[in-house]
N, C-alpha and C positions, 0 to 999 in steps of 0.2 A: 492558544490559537484553536479555533474550532476545527474539528476533524470532519471534513466533508466526505471522505471516502470510507465506505463500509469496510473494505479490506484493511485499511489503515487502523481503524478503530478496533477491530477484532484482533489484529496482530499485536497492537500495542498492549491491549488488555491481556492477551495470552502470555506475552513475554514479560509481563509484570509479575507473573506467578512463578515462584522458584522452581517447582516441579517441571513446568513447561520449558523454562529457560535451560534447565539442566538437560532435558530431553532433546532440545535443539542441538546443544553442544555435543551430547553423546552420540546422537544418531546421524548428524549431518556434517560435522566438521572433519577435517583431515585427520587421519589416524595418528600421524606423527605429533600433532598438536594435542589432541585430547588424551593421548597416552601419557603426556607430561603433566596433566592437571590432577590435583588432589581434590576430588569433588566433595570431600568432607568439609572443605573450607569455602565452598561456594556460598556467597552471600550478596545481598544488595548493598549498593553504596548510597550514602546520604546525598551526594552531589551528582548531578547528571552532566554538568558542564555545557548544557545546551542553551543557547540564546534563542530569542524569538524567531529569527530568520531560519534557524535550523530545525525547529520543532516539527515542521512539516515532514521532514525526512526521517529523523532518528527516533528510536524508542525513547520514552521518557525515563526508562530505568537502565541504570548501568550496573552490571553484575561483576563481582570480582572473585577471583579464585587463585589460590597459591599453587605454584608448581610443586611437584613432589620433592624437588630439591629445597623448597622453602621460599623460593622467590615469588613475589606477588605479581599477579597479572590482572589487569582490569579488561573486561570484555564489553565493547560498545556495539549496539545493534543498530543497523540501518535497514529500514524497510523500503524496498523498491517495488511498488505494487502496481505500477502503470503498465499497460500493454504496449509499450513502445520502448525502443532503445534510447536511453538517456546518456549521451556521451559525456555529460558534465558531472556524472556521479563521482568521479575520482576527485573533482574539485571540491565537491561537498564534503567528502571524507577529509581532504586536506585541511579545509577550514575547521572542521570539527576537531581534528587531531591537534592542529596548531593552537586553537583556543583552549583545549583541554590541558595540553602540556604547559601553556602559559599560566593557566590557573593553578595547576599543581606546583610548578616551580617557583611561583611567587608567594606560596604559603610560607608561614614562619618556619615550618618544619619541611624543608625541601626534600628531605629524605623520604617523605611519604609519596613522592612522585613515582609512578610505576608505568610499565609498558601497557599500551592500549592495543588490543587486537580488533581491527574493524571487520565486521561480518556483513555481507550483502546478501539479502534474501530476495529472490526474484521469481515472479510467476506470470509474467506477461507472455503473450502468444508469439511475439517477434523474437527471433534468435538474438541472444545477447552476445555481443562481440566486445571482449575486453579491450579497452583503450587506455594507455598510460598517458600521463601528462605530456611526455615527449611526443606521443602520437598527436595529441590535440594541438601542440605547438608546432608540429611538423618540423621537428629538428632533424635535419638530414646529416649534418656533420657530426660524426661520432665523437670527435674531440670536444664538442660542446655539451654532450650529454651529462657531464659531471656537474653542470650548473642546474640541472633539472631535478627537483625533489622526487624521490621514488620511495615507494613502500608497498608491501604486499597486503592482500586482504583475503579473507575466507569468502568463497562464493557458493551459495546454495541456490540451485535452480530447481524449483519444485516441478516445473514442467518436464524436465528431462530425468527426474527421479521416478523410478518405477512405482506405479500406484500401489502395487502389492507390498513394496517395502514400507510405504507410509501406513498402509492398512494393518500391517503386522507389528507395528511398534508396540512394545510392551510397557511403555511409560509415556508420559506426556499425553494424557487422554484428550485434553482440549486442543493441544497442538496437532494431534493426529486428525481430529475432525476439521479443524481450521484449514490445514494443508489440503485435505481431500476436497473441501469446498473451493479453495482457491484454484486447485488443479482443474476443477470442473465448472469454473465460473461461467455463467451464461447458459448453462444446460439444466433447465428445470426438471427434465426427465430424471436426471441423476438424483435429485432430492426425493422424488417419489419412489425411485427404485432402491435407493440405498439409505433410507432414513433410519433403518435399524442399525446400520453400521455407523452412521454419524452420531447417533445417540447411545451407542453401546455402553458408555461410561455410567449410565444411570443405574446399571445393575452391578457395578463394581463395589464390593464391600469396603474396600480401603478408602473410598471417598466418603466424606461426611455429607450429611443432608444439605448443609450450607454450600458445599462445593458443587454438588450436583445441581442445586437450584441456580447457582451463579452461572454454571456452564450452560444450562438450558436457556437461561435468559440471554446470555451473550450470543449463542448460536441463533436463537430465534430472532433476535434483533437484527443480526447480520442477514439472515435469509429473507426477512421481510423487507429490509432496505435494498438488498441486491436484486430481488426478483419482482418486487412490487406486485404481489399477488392481488387478484381481485377478491371480492367478498367470498365467492364460492371456493376459490383455491385456498384462501386463508382458512376457511372452515374445514376443508379437506385436510390441510396440514395439521390443524389442531386435533382433529379426530384421529389422525394417524399417530400422533404423539401419544394420545391417550391410550389407544389400542395396542400399539407396538412397544412403547417404551415403559409406560407406567402400569402397575397393577391397579385393578379397579379400586381397591381401598385406599390407594395413595392419591388418586386423582378425584377426590371428592370436592364439591363446591367449597371454596375457601381454603383448601389445602395449600401448603407451601409450594407444591409443584404447580398447581393451577395458577397461583399468584405469579410465580416465576415465568411461566409460559405466556400468560396474558400480559404481564409487564413488558416482556421482550417484544411481543407483537405490537403493543401500544407505542413503545419507544421507536421501533423500526418504522412503523407507519408514519409517525409524526416527523421523524428525521427525514424519511424518504419524501414526504410531501414538501417539506421545506427545501430540500435539495432540488426537487423537481421544479419548484417555483423559481429558485435562483438560476438554475440551468436554463429555464425557459426565458428568463429576462436577459441573460447573457446572449443567447442565440438570437433573440429579437434585435438586440443592439448591434450584433455583428452583421446581421442581414441588412439592417438599416444603413450601417456604415458602408457596406459593399454597394448598395444601391446608390447612395449619395456619391461615392467615389466614381461610379460609372456614369451617372447622369449629370453630375456637376463637377467635372474635373478641375474647374477653375477655383473651387472653394479651397480655403486653406485647411490645414489639419485641425487648427483650433476651431474653425467654424463647423467642420464636420463633427468634431468631438462634442461640441455644444449641442448640435442637433441630435446626435445619436446617444447622448448621455454616456459617453465613454471617455476615459482619460486620453489626453492628447497623444501620450506615448503609445497607446494601443492602436490609434489610427496610423501612426508612423510605422508600427509593426505590420499592420495589414498592407500598407503601401509597399513595404519592403518584400513581403511574401508574394505579392502579386507581380513581382519582377521575375518570378520563376518562369521558365520557358514552357512548362507543362501545367495544365489545370489540375491534374492529379496530384502533383507535388505541392501545388499551392493549397489544395484542399487538405492534404495530410498535415501540412504545417499549421494551418489554421486550427485543425482539430487538436494538434499537439499543444498549441499555445493557449487556446481558450477552453478546451474541453478535456483536460488531462485526466480528470477523475470520474468521467461519466461516459456512457454510451448513448448516442442520439438514436431516436427511433428512425425507422426507414423513411417516414414522411419528412422528418427533420433533416436527415441526411440528403434527401432528394432536393429539398428547398435550398439547402446550403450549396449543393453542387450546381444547381441552376444559377444561383447568384454569382458564383465564381466563373461559370462557363462563359458568361457574357464578356469576360475579359480575354477570352481565348477563342474568338469566332472561327479561326481557320485550323483548329486542331481537333483531334479525336478526344473528347472529354470523358470518356467512359472510365 
């Protein structure tokens, strides 16, 4: 499945590296859990147990680690990278755990089945409120709770973690830079101000040249995709990397560092352009759908879907959203449903708000 979100791609790449996965567990999981783990046995698993419908949410890599008592534990990672509260995340975990345990227990050697510890990493702006399956099902009668599946998960909220704690991490060089970028997403001034801190690993002797080159490429790809620098800003960024991070003799034309930086820029630009084109097409289709729903209320969902070139179920979803009593709620739900992994420009937001506002003529639509 294509990874359309730059946060998702950087996180999954970072957590595919053993040193970074270990750093996440050591620095962010609960003390009572990590104190039980024998990190000498930390290794990657050959099977991820992830099917196509879950790949959007979970890391492709499953890490396993034995307890100090000798008991084996497998750790599964879930990335929640959207800037909104997703009440259904507990259901995604439940599906993952059910399918994983089913896979393990149906192997010839069922004794290989081990406990999976789900980990949720979040860096959205909206306050995260934990909701159990019982909350989602609105179970009021306590005597019925025994029928509702329950399990615990480890929760890592980057936004409520002190930035100083992340910056002072002594391990997980790429994880540190990735988390700092996630924490300051949407703030280009942070890039210019803290570029030395973001690329501090380039001077670490314990990293190989290949590791440094890969980390530079991954971060540069992310930065270019996330901030969509113009030509002048992109050149400024490149010059700052050359001047601050690399020694003059390391950044010669054709050097491995130059290749890594330029490759990251190229990949980020190409992926960003394709994402922008796709996002623009979706926005246009949504706006056309809204206009048709308003002007031609007698048209069926199928007719509007054909005209707007959207699946019929998407038109049904828009109709349902427009039943909200407030334009603001309708706007937020359309953003949530159609634009989960991107931020619209001010002009695009304004146009979308205008199209929705016509359905709420007697309300304050600000």
